[in-house]
N, C-alpha and C positions, 0 to 999 in steps of 0.2 A: 428830913424832907425839906426841900427848898420852898419856903413860903412866898418867895417873890413870884415864881412862875412854875405852875405845874407842868407846862409844856417843856421847860428846861429839865425838869426831873425825868419826864418821859424820854426825851431825846438823849439825855445822859445815860439812862439805863439801857436804852435801845442800842446806842453806839458801843457801850461796854459789852453787851451780849454779842453784837456783830464782830467786834474785835476778838473776843474769845473764840468765836466760831472760826475765824480766819487763822488764828494761832493753832487751833486743833487741827484744821484742815492742812496747814503746812506741816505739822508734825506727822500726820498720817501719810501725806504724799512723799515726804522726804525720808521717813524711817520705816513705816509699816508696809506701804505699797511698793517701795522702790526695790527693784531687784539688783543683783550684782551686775548684770548686763547694763542696766540703766546707769548705775553709779560709775561704771568704768567708761561709759561712752557719752555721758551728758555734757562733758567739757569740750567735746569736739563738735563744732558747729556743723549742723546738717546730718549728723549720725542718727541712726534709728533710736538709740537709747535716749538721747536728749529729746527727740520728738515725742516718744512715748511718755517720758517723764513730764514734759510740758503739757501733754494731753491730759494726763492724770490731774495735774494742777487745774487745768481749764475745766474739766468735768466737775471737780469738787467745788471750784469757784462758782460755776454756773448753779450748782445745787444750793449753795448758800445764797446767792443773789436772787434766785427766783423761788425761794421757799416761802 
């Protein structure tokens, strides 16, 4: 425990938890929820696969940010 500032301890712990949440979110969006259609089309700008893939990232990010 940091004896200099308990606020820094809290902030450090909080940011570590948030970072871990975003890492898990990225894993879920890129490996678990991503379909073959999304994978094959996400590199082509404006294609439905990429839009759906970015939408999944957006929904999961929203869930973390407003939890």
